[in-house]
KEMAR-355361 format. One line per field, with one value per residue (C-alpha): x, y, z; residue number from 1. Coordinates in steps of 0.02 Angstrom, whole numbers. Last residue first. Layout:
REM KEMAR-355361
c1	(X | ...) $
c2	(Y | ...) $
c3	(Z | ...) $
n	(NUM | ...) $
***
This chain:
REM KEMAR-355361
c1	(-1897 | -1916 | -1778 | -1856 | -1847 | -1658 | -1588 | -1541 | -1720 | -1776 | -1660 | -1736 | -1828 | -1671 | -1567 | -1687 | -1684 | -1495 | -1488 | -1603 | -1506 | -1343 | -1418 | -1479 | -1306 | -1226 | -1356 | -1321 | -1445 | -1488 | -1429 | -1291 | -1233 | -1392 | -1471 | -1402 | -1412 | -1563 | -1662 | -1665 | -1774 | -1704 | -1747 | -1906 | -1899 | -1938 | -1756 | -1725 | -1866 | -1811 | -1632 | -1685 | -1778 | -1624 | -1517 | -1632 | -1644 | -1453 | -1429 | -1554 | -1480 | -1304 | -1356 | -1464 | -1332 | -1195 | -1298 | -1339 | -1155 | -1120 | -1049 | -1006 | -923 | -758 | -672 | -813 | -781 | -596 | -628 | -746 | -609 | -498 | -634 | -670 | -486 | -452 | -267 | -270 | -424 | -436 | -252 | -200 | -330 | -267 | -86 | -134 | -234 | -74 | -58 | -60 | -195 | -281 | -328 | -467 | -528 | -683 | -783 | -661 | -484 | -516 | -549 | -423 | -347 | -220 | -183 | -47 | -128 | -13 | -77 | -27 | -59 | -90 | -75 | -193 | -123 | -285 | -383 | -251 | -175 | -343 | -387 | -221 | -251 | -423 | -358 | -215 | -322 | -460 | -334 | -251 | -419 | -474 | -315 | -302 | -232 | -80 | -14 | 121 | 130 | 158 | 186 | 203 | 364 | 355 | 485 | 396 | 240 | 339 | 418 | 249 | 212 | 321 | 507 | 545 | 582 | 422 | 287 | 353 | 389 | 210 | 131 | 44 | -112 | -243 | -124 | -83 | -6 | -153 | -73 | -233 | -173 | -264 | -226 | -290 | -318 | -307 | -213 | -44 | -40 | 138 | 110 | -59 | -1 | 158 | 63 | -76 | 46 | 133 | -29 | -89 | 66 | 12 | 123 | 44 | -122 | -60 | -43 | -228 | -314 | -422 | -462 | -509 | -550 | -549 | -669 | -677 | -720 | -628 | -696 | -522 | -471 | -625 | -584 | -407 | -475 | -583 | -433 | -327 | -465 | -466 | -279 | -316 | -479 | -391 | -292 | -355 | -491 | -652 | -735 | -833 | -958 | -903 | -963 | -1022 | -1163 | -1307 | -1213 | -1208 | -1103 | -1083 | -989 | -1014 | -1111 | -1058 | -1119 | -1257 | -1399 | -1480 | -1328 | -1436 | -1505 | -1692 | -1730 | -1634 | -1449 | -1451 | -1292 | -1355 | -1523 | -1435 | -1327 | -1480 | -1577 | -1432 | -1447 | -1316 | -1303 | -1128 | -1056 | -1118 | -1035 | -869 | -896 | -915 | -726 | -654 | -687 | -565 | -654 | -662 | -740 | -777 | -773 | -935 | -995 | -841 | -706 | -639 | -784 | -757 | -574 | -626 | -757 | -662 | -486 | -557 | -656 | -502 | -491 | -642 | -689 | -774 | -795 | -949 | -1003 | -1149 | -1292 | -1417 | -1298 | -1297 | -1113 | -1161 | -1288 | -1157 | -1036 | -1178 | -1218 | -1040 | -997 | -1154 | -1117 | -941 | -1004 | -1138 | -1011 | -896 | -1046 | -1093 | -912 | -899 | -1072 | -1026 | -864 | -949 | -1080 | -959 | -822 | -672 | -529 | -469 | -422 | -328 | -341 | -437 | -306 | -308 | -161 | -260 | -293 | -108 | -64 | -200 | -130 | 54 | 58 | -58 | 51 | -64 | 35 | 110 | 275 | 249 | 396 | 326 | 249 | 176 | 169 | 242 | 417 | 420 | 398 | 512 | 396 | 427 | 358 | 266 | 338 | 518 | 545 | 487 | 502 | 429 | 583 | 736 | 795 | 655 | 646 | 485 | 542 | 610 | 766 | 818 | 665 | 627 | 518 | 397 | 365 | 224 | 268 | 260 | 237 | 323 | 261 | 394 | 391 | 526 | 421 | 243 | 197 | 70 | -37 | -137 | -30 | -39 | -90 | 50 | 181 | 112 | 114 | 293 | 346 | 258) $
c2	(-2805 | -2778 | -2668 | -2524 | -2399 | -2396 | -2365 | -2204 | -2138 | -2287 | -2245 | -2333 | -2466 | -2495 | -2514 | -2643 | -2741 | -2742 | -2795 | -2943 | -2995 | -2989 | -3093 | -3225 | -3225 | -3260 | -3393 | -3500 | -3503 | -3683 | -3756 | -3627 | -3518 | -3492 | -3359 | -3209 | -3064 | -3147 | -3098 | -2918 | -2958 | -2953 | -2795 | -2793 | -2774 | -2604 | -2560 | -2730 | -2711 | -2537 | -2598 | -2745 | -2628 | -2519 | -2673 | -2749 | -2583 | -2564 | -2742 | -2717 | -2552 | -2621 | -2777 | -2689 | -2559 | -2687 | -2807 | -2663 | -2616 | -2795 | -2956 | -3130 | -3076 | -3157 | -2988 | -2922 | -3057 | -3007 | -2820 | -2846 | -2943 | -2790 | -2670 | -2777 | -2797 | -2608 | -2579 | -2419 | -2346 | -2383 | -2430 | -2261 | -2168 | -2239 | -2196 | -2021 | -1997 | -2021 | -2140 | -2119 | -1991 | -2026 | -2195 | -2121 | -2264 | -2304 | -2338 | -2480 | -2507 | -2366 | -2422 | -2466 | -2614 | -2680 | -2853 | -2986 | -3154 | -3263 | -3442 | -3570 | -3756 | -3889 | -4077 | -4223 | -4271 | -4276 | -4153 | -4018 | -4040 | -4024 | -3871 | -3789 | -3816 | -3734 | -3595 | -3553 | -3565 | -3455 | -3327 | -3320 | -3298 | -3161 | -3061 | -2930 | -3058 | -3091 | -3252 | -3305 | -3491 | -3607 | -3790 | -3800 | -3857 | -3728 | -3615 | -3634 | -3559 | -3409 | -3391 | -3350 | -3207 | -3069 | -3085 | -3073 | -2905 | -2894 | -2778 | -2602 | -2646 | -2709 | -2541 | -2512 | -2404 | -2544 | -2688 | -2622 | -2690 | -2792 | -2962 | -3062 | -3225 | -3382 | -3534 | -3696 | -3839 | -4026 | -4062 | -4144 | -4145 | -4077 | -3952 | -3892 | -3866 | -3778 | -3656 | -3633 | -3592 | -3469 | -3379 | -3387 | -3293 | -3138 | -3050 | -3153 | -3071 | -2905 | -2979 | -3018 | -3181 | -3312 | -3492 | -3639 | -3809 | -3957 | -4078 | -4258 | -4317 | -4464 | -4426 | -4408 | -4293 | -4184 | -4175 | -4121 | -3981 | -3915 | -3919 | -3827 | -3699 | -3667 | -3633 | -3496 | -3424 | -3337 | -3233 | -3060 | -3047 | -2990 | -3159 | -3191 | -3333 | -3494 | -3518 | -3693 | -3617 | -3685 | -3650 | -3466 | -3325 | -3139 | -3019 | -2874 | -2773 | -2801 | -2960 | -2996 | -2944 | -3115 | -3196 | -3268 | -3093 | -3104 | -3030 | -2872 | -2833 | -2701 | -2768 | -2946 | -2908 | -2822 | -2973 | -3085 | -2972 | -2977 | -3165 | -3291 | -3405 | -3477 | -3336 | -3207 | -3304 | -3301 | -3117 | -3083 | -3105 | -2953 | -3013 | -3156 | -3304 | -3487 | -3575 | -3762 | -3847 | -3938 | -3800 | -3839 | -3710 | -3623 | -3500 | -3443 | -3403 | -3303 | -3204 | -3141 | -3127 | -3036 | -2913 | -2853 | -2673 | -2619 | -2753 | -2632 | -2627 | -2562 | -2501 | -2434 | -2446 | -2308 | -2168 | -2088 | -2132 | -2313 | -2308 | -2228 | -2372 | -2496 | -2423 | -2425 | -2595 | -2676 | -2604 | -2678 | -2845 | -2848 | -2800 | -2941 | -3058 | -3016 | -3039 | -3211 | -3259 | -3207 | -3306 | -3458 | -3467 | -3421 | -3543 | -3523 | -3635 | -3748 | -3897 | -3780 | -3864 | -3720 | -3594 | -3459 | -3345 | -3217 | -3112 | -3108 | -3037 | -2907 | -2855 | -2844 | -2659 | -2614 | -2696 | -2808 | -2969 | -2949 | -2974 | -2826 | -2738 | -2654 | -2496 | -2447 | -2260 | -2260 | -2298 | -2127 | -2113 | -2008 | -2013 | -2048 | -2224 | -2262 | -2384 | -2325 | -2321 | -2500 | -2580 | -2746 | -2853 | -2766 | -2880 | -3004 | -3177 | -3275 | -3449 | -3464 | -3561 | -3723 | -3821 | -3982 | -3888 | -3839 | -3685 | -3702 | -3668 | -3493 | -3473 | -3317 | -3168 | -3040 | -2850 | -2856 | -2974 | -3030 | -3191 | -3310 | -3444 | -3501 | -3653 | -3715 | -3895 | -3930 | -3857 | -3957 | -4118 | -4085 | -4060 | -4219) $
c3	(1245 | 1060 | 985 | 886 | 1031 | 1032 | 1207 | 1296 | 1300 | 1405 | 1553 | 1705 | 1606 | 1503 | 1661 | 1734 | 1571 | 1572 | 1754 | 1724 | 1568 | 1664 | 1806 | 1686 | 1608 | 1777 | 1818 | 1666 | 1519 | 1478 | 1314 | 1315 | 1171 | 1069 | 1182 | 1276 | 1156 | 1077 | 1233 | 1175 | 1026 | 849 | 751 | 646 | 458 | 381 | 350 | 271 | 144 | 91 | 76 | -32 | -149 | -171 | -198 | -330 | -422 | -424 | -486 | -627 | -686 | -685 | -779 | -910 | -949 | -968 | -1073 | -1191 | -1203 | -1258 | -1186 | -1248 | -1410 | -1354 | -1358 | -1249 | -1120 | -1115 | -1110 | -963 | -873 | -879 | -828 | -675 | -631 | -629 | -660 | -762 | -677 | -492 | -479 | -548 | -447 | -283 | -321 | -375 | -216 | -117 | 30 | 220 | 260 | 94 | 169 | 275 | 384 | 488 | 329 | 297 | 234 | 112 | -65 | -200 | -107 | -231 | -299 | -294 | -256 | -150 | -161 | -29 | -52 | 81 | 50 | 26 | -144 | -241 | -135 | -107 | -280 | -368 | -264 | -305 | -491 | -488 | -375 | -494 | -650 | -581 | -517 | -688 | -774 | -654 | -681 | -543 | -421 | -531 | -457 | -335 | -302 | -156 | -118 | 71 | 155 | 293 | 213 | 46 | 121 | 181 | 10 | -68 | 51 | -21 | -49 | 137 | 218 | 321 | 386 | 353 | 171 | 157 | 193 | 361 | 350 | 352 | 316 | 143 | -16 | -78 | -46 | -45 | 32 | -22 | 86 | 10 | 132 | 107 | 270 | 267 | 458 | 463 | 322 | 384 | 564 | 506 | 398 | 527 | 666 | 551 | 510 | 690 | 746 | 652 | 525 | 386 | 430 | 362 | 188 | 187 | 226 | 145 | 186 | 78 | 151 | 34 | -46 | -104 | 71 | 149 | 322 | 395 | 252 | 275 | 462 | 418 | 311 | 453 | 569 | 442 | 419 | 606 | 598 | 470 | 538 | 683 | 558 | 613 | 743 | 656 | 627 | 468 | 481 | 399 | 220 | 176 | 72 | 174 | 336 | 290 | 362 | 338 | 452 | 330 | 463 | 643 | 726 | 850 | 736 | 736 | 652 | 513 | 483 | 451 | 623 | 580 | 582 | 443 | 364 | 382 | 303 | 158 | 116 | 128 | 9 | -114 | -113 | -59 | -211 | -209 | -314 | -188 | -47 | -138 | -180 | 6 | 21 | 112 | 290 | 323 | 250 | 302 | 153 | 152 | -17 | -55 | -172 | -279 | -312 | -468 | -480 | -300 | -336 | -490 | -395 | -244 | -316 | -468 | -363 | -269 | -331 | -231 | -103 | 16 | 205 | 293 | 464 | 565 | 443 | 400 | 446 | 273 | 257 | 287 | 147 | 34 | 64 | 41 | -130 | -199 | -126 | -194 | -365 | -368 | -305 | -439 | -572 | -517 | -511 | -690 | -748 | -671 | -733 | -910 | -905 | -830 | -966 | -1105 | -1063 | -948 | -1001 | -862 | -970 | -1090 | -1259 | -1336 | -1286 | -1154 | -1193 | -1292 | -1137 | -1099 | -1269 | -1248 | -1078 | -1119 | -1165 | -1022 | -890 | -789 | -803 | -631 | -542 | -428 | -345 | -193 | -126 | -293 | -270 | -95 | -156 | -241 | -426 | -533 | -681 | -864 | -857 | -694 | -570 | -574 | -386 | -362 | -193 | -136 | -163 | -236 | -375 | -388 | -465 | -461 | -509 | -333 | -288 | -207 | -255 | -163 | -38 | -171 | -276 | -399 | -578 | -653 | -839 | -900 | -997 | -1041 | -1022 | -886 | -779 | -800 | -711 | -784 | -707 | -857 | -894 | -715 | -745 | -867 | -752 | -607 | -708 | -763 | -582 | -528) $
n	(432 | 431 | 430 | 429 | 428 | 427 | 426 | 425 | 424 | 423 | 422 | 421 | 420 | 419 | 418 | 417 | 416 | 415 | 414 | 413 | 412 | 411 | 410 | 409 | 408 | 407 | 406 | 405 | 404 | 403 | 402 | 401 | 400 | 399 | 398 | 397 | 396 | 395 | 394 | 393 | 392 | 391 | 390 | 389 | 388 | 387 | 386 | 385 | 384 | 383 | 382 | 381 | 380 | 379 | 378 | 377 | 376 | 375 | 374 | 373 | 372 | 371 | 370 | 369 | 368 | 367 | 366 | 365 | 364 | 363 | 362 | 361 | 360 | 359 | 358 | 357 | 356 | 355 | 354 | 353 | 352 | 351 | 350 | 349 | 348 | 347 | 346 | 345 | 344 | 343 | 342 | 341 | 340 | 339 | 338 | 337 | 336 | 335 | 334 | 333 | 332 | 331 | 330 | 329 | 328 | 327 | 326 | 325 | 324 | 323 | 322 | 321 | 320 | 319 | 318 | 317 | 316 | 315 | 314 | 313 | 312 | 311 | 310 | 309 | 308 | 307 | 306 | 305 | 304 | 303 | 302 | 301 | 300 | 299 | 298 | 297 | 296 | 295 | 294 | 293 | 292 | 291 | 290 | 289 | 288 | 287 | 286 | 285 | 284 | 283 | 282 | 281 | 280 | 279 | 278 | 277 | 276 | 275 | 274 | 273 | 272 | 271 | 270 | 269 | 268 | 267 | 266 | 265 | 264 | 263 | 262 | 261 | 260 | 259 | 258 | 257 | 256 | 255 | 254 | 253 | 252 | 251 | 250 | 249 | 248 | 247 | 246 | 245 | 244 | 243 | 242 | 241 | 240 | 239 | 238 | 237 | 236 | 235 | 234 | 233 | 232 | 231 | 230 | 229 | 228 | 227 | 226 | 225 | 224 | 223 | 222 | 221 | 220 | 219 | 218 | 217 | 216 | 215 | 214 | 213 | 212 | 211 | 210 | 209 | 208 | 207 | 206 | 205 | 204 | 203 | 202 | 201 | 200 | 199 | 198 | 197 | 196 | 195 | 194 | 193 | 192 | 191 | 190 | 189 | 188 | 187 | 186 | 185 | 184 | 183 | 182 | 181 | 180 | 179 | 178 | 177 | 176 | 175 | 174 | 173 | 172 | 171 | 170 | 169 | 168 | 167 | 166 | 165 | 164 | 163 | 162 | 161 | 160 | 159 | 158 | 157 | 156 | 155 | 154 | 153 | 152 | 151 | 150 | 149 | 148 | 147 | 146 | 145 | 144 | 143 | 142 | 141 | 140 | 139 | 138 | 137 | 136 | 135 | 134 | 133 | 132 | 131 | 130 | 129 | 128 | 127 | 126 | 125 | 124 | 123 | 122 | 121 | 120 | 119 | 118 | 117 | 116 | 115 | 114 | 113 | 112 | 111 | 110 | 109 | 108 | 107 | 106 | 105 | 104 | 103 | 102 | 101 | 100 | 99 | 98 | 97 | 96 | 95 | 94 | 93 | 92 | 91 | 90 | 89 | 88 | 87 | 86 | 85 | 84 | 83 | 82 | 81 | 80 | 79 | 78 | 77 | 76 | 75 | 74 | 73 | 72 | 71 | 70 | 69 | 68 | 67 | 66 | 65 | 64 | 63 | 62 | 61 | 60 | 59 | 58 | 57 | 56 | 55 | 54 | 53 | 52 | 51 | 50 | 49 | 48 | 47 | 46 | 45 | 44 | 43 | 42 | 41 | 40 | 39 | 38 | 37 | 36 | 35 | 34 | 33 | 32 | 31 | 30 | 29 | 28 | 27 | 26 | 25 | 24 | 23 | 22 | 21 | 20 | 19 | 18 | 17 | 16 | 15 | 14 | 13 | 12 | 11 | 10 | 9 | 8 | 7 | 6 | 5 | 4 | 3 | 2 | 1) $
***
């Protein structure tokens, strides 16, 4: 089994001390980690020639994103790699990464203009979004945290549907009940985003177990951030999945920050990967800024989960370039130099672009046409969404009970009475 895993994870590479290493999955039969670290999650010599403080990188990263190793890494995909990304998929992956990047930029400005109430970007984490989605099957069930709209984008959720949700109009599948970016789609097997941290993790195990009971050739895939691993639900889900041998893939985006809390203030373990091992779950740490490495890791993890009916944990090391949300100002707790470094030198979109260009799959003309097209589509979609009607007041109370109970009937009556008494205090565009 070990040899099979090594063979199936040939694109999962770890960069350490200027060398590229292949990283096998960790399992409960292993007495040590393949991912060695000296002082976990602290690197005072992050930038050459600079006396960097611990806040610059926050933690020791075993990545393949060093500039001097990048071209060597990009050439690592060989013709006999069973998970090699071809032209069609490579171009779609890059196109969706650019689309996600553009969507974030425009929606962020729209929120700042007061046209939507809230937004949260994926800047710096586009590779985790798109590459993981590319490695999965449409039949796999997705239980997201909130920073994975790229998975939904990959599955065919349209830009207009994204915009309708953020504006909370009648075309929003959630009927305006949720905050912006709380997407969901039954058609795309994508559970609706839920704000409470880590609640989706044990739910994903239950969904995975139901797939196992039904004999489905599919798995559940759930996402979380490093902050979610400090929640009790994370540990409950790990143990639940291991004991029940559920075909679930946990993907943790270790982006260094739980809002304003750095990883070294959250835990003293060697990252997230060892936590899966502690529960008897095969786990791997992967460079989350390398789309090809993420694709390979998720592809292999999915095969293991379905074929062997067991959970797998993936720790994707990445960095949250944007603020936590539009309610946050990250410059209050981290330096602008740190942000700029990851935005430029470690940008996963630019990195993947170089790879598709090296394969002669992409040109400057393609780039200009794509970015212009996506921007025009988004601006048009925003105009359409703003003109659409808001959901009626009664939708606040429907779709939970078959017959509305008396207490909710009373609440609706009191709300309507209050609106009639103070009409100027309520939005005029909500049908009563």
